[in-house]
C-alpha positions as CSV (number, residue, x, y, z in Angstrom):
1,X,-0.1,0.0,0.4
2,X,1.4,3.8,-0.8
3,X,2.6,5.4,2.5
4,X,1.4,8.8,3.9
5,X,3.8,11.0,2.4
6,X,2.8,8.9,-1.3
7,X,-0.7,9.5,-0.4
8,X,-0.9,12.9,0.3
9,X,1.2,14.1,-2.3
10,X,-1.3,12.2,-4.9
11,X,-4.1,14.1,-2.9
12,X,-2.7,17.2,-3.3
13,X,-1.7,17.0,-7.2
14,X,-5.4,15.7,-7.5
15,X,-6.8,18.7,-6.1
16,X,-4.8,21.0,-7.9
17,X,-6.0,19.2,-11.0
18,X,-9.6,18.9,-9.8
19,X,-9.7,22.6,-9.5
20,X,-9.2,23.1,-13.4
21,X,-12.3,23.7,-14.8
22,X,-12.6,20.8,-17.7
23,X,-16.1,19.0,-19.7
24,X,-17.3,17.9,-17.2
25,X,-17.0,20.9,-14.6
26,X,-18.7,22.6,-17.0
27,X,-21.3,20.4,-17.9
28,X,-22.3,20.2,-14.0
29,X,-22.4,24.0,-13.7
30,X,-24.3,24.5,-16.4
31,X,-26.9,21.5,-15.3
32,X,-27.0,23.5,-11.8
33,X,-27.5,26.8,-13.1
34,X,-30.5,25.5,-15.0
35,X,-32.4,22.7,-12.9
36,X,-30.9,23.6,-9.5
37,X,-28.7,22.2,-6.8
38,X,-30.4,18.6,-6.7
39,X,-30.0,17.8,-10.3
40,X,-26.6,19.3,-10.2
41,X,-25.5,16.4,-7.6
42,X,-27.5,13.7,-9.1
43,X,-25.5,14.6,-12.5
44,X,-22.5,15.1,-10.4
45,X,-22.6,11.1,-8.9
46,X,-23.6,9.9,-12.4
47,X,-19.9,11.9,-13.5
48,X,-18.1,10.1,-10.6
49,X,-19.5,7.1,-11.1
50,X,-18.0,7.2,-14.7
51,X,-14.7,8.5,-13.0
52,X,-14.6,5.8,-10.8
53,X,-15.7,2.8,-13.8
54,X,-12.4,4.5,-15.0
55,X,-10.3,4.2,-11.9
56,X,-11.4,0.5,-11.7
57,X,-10.6,0.3,-15.4
58,X,-6.8,1.7,-15.0
59,X,-6.4,-0.8,-12.5
60,X,-6.8,-4.0,-14.2
61,X,-5.0,-2.2,-17.1
62,X,-8.2,-1.5,-19.4
63,X,-7.7,2.2,-20.0
64,X,-4.3,0.9,-21.8
65,X,-6.7,-0.3,-24.8
66,X,-8.5,2.9,-25.5
67,X,-5.0,5.0,-25.3
68,X,-3.4,2.8,-27.4
69,X,-6.2,2.5,-30.2
70,X,-6.4,5.3,-32.4
71,X,-9.9,3.9,-33.5
72,X,-10.9,3.1,-30.1
73,X,-9.8,6.5,-29.0
74,X,-11.8,8.2,-32.0
75,X,-14.9,6.7,-31.7
76,X,-15.4,7.4,-27.9
77,X,-14.8,10.6,-28.4
78,X,-17.1,11.2,-31.4
79,X,-19.7,9.4,-29.5
80,X,-19.3,11.1,-26.2
81,X,-18.9,15.1,-28.6
82,X,-22.4,13.8,-30.2
83,X,-24.4,13.3,-27.0
84,X,-23.1,16.4,-25.8
85,X,-24.6,17.7,-28.7
86,X,-28.3,15.9,-28.2
87,X,-28.1,17.4,-24.8
88,X,-27.7,21.1,-26.3
89,X,-30.5,20.1,-29.1
90,X,-32.9,19.4,-26.8
91,X,-32.2,22.2,-24.8
92,X,-32.5,24.4,-27.7
93,X,-35.8,22.9,-28.6
94,X,-37.2,22.4,-24.9
95,X,-40.3,24.8,-24.7
96,X,-40.2,27.5,-22.0
97,X,-43.0,26.8,-20.1
98,X,-41.8,22.7,-20.4
99,X,-43.2,21.0,-17.1
100,X,-39.8,19.8,-15.4
101,X,-40.1,15.6,-14.7
102,X,-39.7,14.6,-10.8
103,X,-39.5,11.9,-9.5
104,X,-37.2,8.6,-9.9
105,X,-37.6,9.1,-13.5
106,X,-36.0,12.3,-13.4
107,X,-33.0,11.6,-10.8
108,X,-32.1,8.4,-13.3
109,X,-32.2,10.5,-16.7
110,X,-29.9,12.8,-14.5
111,X,-27.5,9.9,-13.6
112,X,-27.5,8.7,-17.2
113,X,-26.4,11.8,-18.4
114,X,-23.5,12.4,-15.6
115,X,-22.3,8.5,-16.4
116,X,-22.5,9.1,-20.1
117,X,-20.9,12.2,-20.4
118,X,-17.9,11.1,-18.2
119,X,-17.8,7.4,-19.7
120,X,-17.5,9.1,-23.4
121,X,-14.7,11.2,-22.5
122,X,-11.5,8.9,-23.3
123,X,-9.2,11.3,-22.6
124,X,-9.9,10.6,-18.7
125,X,-8.6,7.0,-19.6
126,X,-5.3,8.5,-20.7
127,X,-5.3,10.7,-17.7
128,X,-5.5,8.1,-15.7
129,X,-3.0,5.6,-17.4
130,X,-0.3,8.5,-17.0
131,X,-1.2,10.2,-13.7
132,X,-1.6,7.0,-11.3
133,X,1.6,4.8,-12.3
134,X,3.1,8.0,-10.8
135,X,2.0,7.2,-7.3
136,X,2.6,3.3,-7.5
137,X,5.7,1.9,-6.0
138,X,5.8,-1.9,-6.9
139,X,8.1,-2.3,-3.8
140,X,5.1,-1.6,-1.5
141,X,3.0,-4.0,-2.5
142,X,0.3,-5.4,-5.4
143,X,0.6,-2.6,-8.0
144,X,-3.3,-3.3,-8.6
145,X,-4.5,-2.3,-5.2
146,X,-2.5,0.4,-5.4
147,X,-3.8,1.9,-8.6
148,X,-7.4,0.9,-7.3
149,X,-6.9,2.8,-3.9
150,X,-5.5,6.0,-5.9
151,X,-8.3,5.6,-7.9
152,X,-10.7,5.7,-5.3
153,X,-9.1,8.6,-3.5
154,X,-9.0,10.6,-6.6
155,X,-12.6,9.5,-7.1
156,X,-14.0,10.2,-3.8
157,X,-11.9,13.9,-3.9
158,X,-13.7,14.9,-7.4
159,X,-16.7,13.9,-5.5
160,X,-16.4,16.9,-2.9
161,X,-14.8,19.0,-5.5
162,X,-17.1,19.1,-8.6
163,X,-20.1,18.9,-5.9
164,X,-19.2,22.0,-4.2
165,X,-19.1,23.7,-8.1
166,X,-22.5,22.0,-8.4
167,X,-23.9,23.4,-5.0
168,X,-22.5,26.8,-6.0
169,X,-23.5,27.3,-9.3
170,X,-27.0,25.8,-8.1
171,X,-27.5,28.5,-5.8
172,X,-26.0,31.0,-7.5
173,X,-28.3,30.5,-10.7
174,X,-31.5,30.2,-8.3
175,X,-32.8,33.9,-9.5
176,X,-32.1,32.7,-13.3
177,X,-35.0,29.9,-12.8
178,X,-37.7,32.4,-13.4
179,X,-40.6,31.4,-15.7
180,X,-39.3,35.2,-17.5
181,X,-36.0,34.1,-17.9
182,X,-36.5,30.3,-18.9
183,X,-35.7,30.5,-22.5
184,X,-33.0,32.2,-22.3
185,X,-31.3,30.5,-20.0
186,X,-32.4,27.0,-21.9
187,X,-30.4,29.0,-25.1
188,X,-27.6,29.8,-23.0
189,X,-27.4,26.2,-21.5
190,X,-28.2,24.6,-25.0
191,X,-25.3,26.4,-26.7
192,X,-23.0,25.9,-23.9
193,X,-23.5,22.0,-24.2
194,X,-23.5,22.4,-28.4
195,X,-20.0,24.0,-27.6
196,X,-18.9,21.0,-25.4
197,X,-19.6,18.7,-28.0
198,X,-18.1,20.5,-30.9
199,X,-14.8,21.3,-28.6
200,X,-14.5,17.3,-27.9
201,X,-14.6,16.4,-31.2
202,X,-12.1,19.0,-32.4
203,X,-10.1,18.3,-29.7
204,X,-6.9,15.3,-30.2
205,X,-5.6,13.1,-28.0
206,X,-3.7,14.3,-25.0
207,X,-0.1,13.6,-24.9
208,X,0.8,10.9,-22.5
209,X,3.5,11.4,-20.0
């Protein structure tokens, strides 16, 4: 197992990376401003479930398959870009007076949106492949166990960091969610989703360390 100093160093490096807004954070902020803190938090749980899935994949070596395959990386990248564009078009076409779904069906949809946004981002696989091994010491135990532990720590820190962003954005966006501003908010939210999708499609593979 990693020693305490390694875990502290890893936690510090992870927090430094998490405070830099990425596509998932922008997605969560937009969702929170648009639909409120609860919607943002449920979407965040979906995103971080995807994060943890990639952490598990990194521990067992599956992320290397995506990172090493140009075709696999490209397919996942464009699928993610298409899904973000779909969310954008759906929001742009949503009537300003549309009823907001409630209950388990809505929570499931919010969770699924967050999960797919993260799972369809192949850069997470490349990130874990490059980042986690730097803190693994084979002399301190099984590499898979160490990698899984580090991935779990990263996911928990992401829950705290992204959850705070969702809460803050949902609180600040509360005054925007009035009937008179709904159509404008839909346009802004839809445009941001489309922008994230286009950016994801046009951005190349990140460099590996």
